[in-house]
C-alpha positions, 0 to 999 in steps of 0.5 A: 485479336483477329487472325490475319487473312489466309491468302492461300485459303482465299485463293483456293476459295476463288478457284472453287467459285470459278469452277462453280461458275464454269460448271454452271454455264457448261452444264446448265441449259437455263444458265446458258440461256441467261448467258446468251441474253447477258451477251446480247444485252451487253452488245445492245448497251454498247450499240446504244451507248447507255449511260453509266447509271444504266450500266449499273442497273444492267450489271445488277440485273445480270448479277442477280439473275446469274446468282439466282440461277446458281442458287437454284441449281445448287438447291436442285442438285442438293435436293436430288442427293437428299431425295433421289426418288420423287417427293412432293416436298422436294418438288415444291422446293425446286419449283419455288427456287425456279420461281425465284429465278423467273421473278428476277428474270422478269425484273431484268426484262422490265429494267431492260425494257425501261432502258432500251425501248426509248432508245429503240423508239428514237432510233426508229423515228 
């Protein structure tokens, strides 16, 4: 028999997650850069009247990049606690986590290009 959902615990979990999101964009420079890019893309989506399917792709890309940035930040903070001194293995872990964010950011730029470049070309012609 399963236990019922603890609503208070769930609400508390959402509160902590919200604090994490706030801290991410408040204190992490790269996260703020991604947030600015997100806002610009949303504005462009509204201006160019992108389709529901295109919005889905944009939202997925935004979510992936932001989630990757959050995971990267968590890994970096944990690594700094585990090994405050320089350690080559910790450097490698941080570099690979940052690479994951970069890979997703490049993917997002490509998706944005596929969606927006044809619309920009039509507008210019």
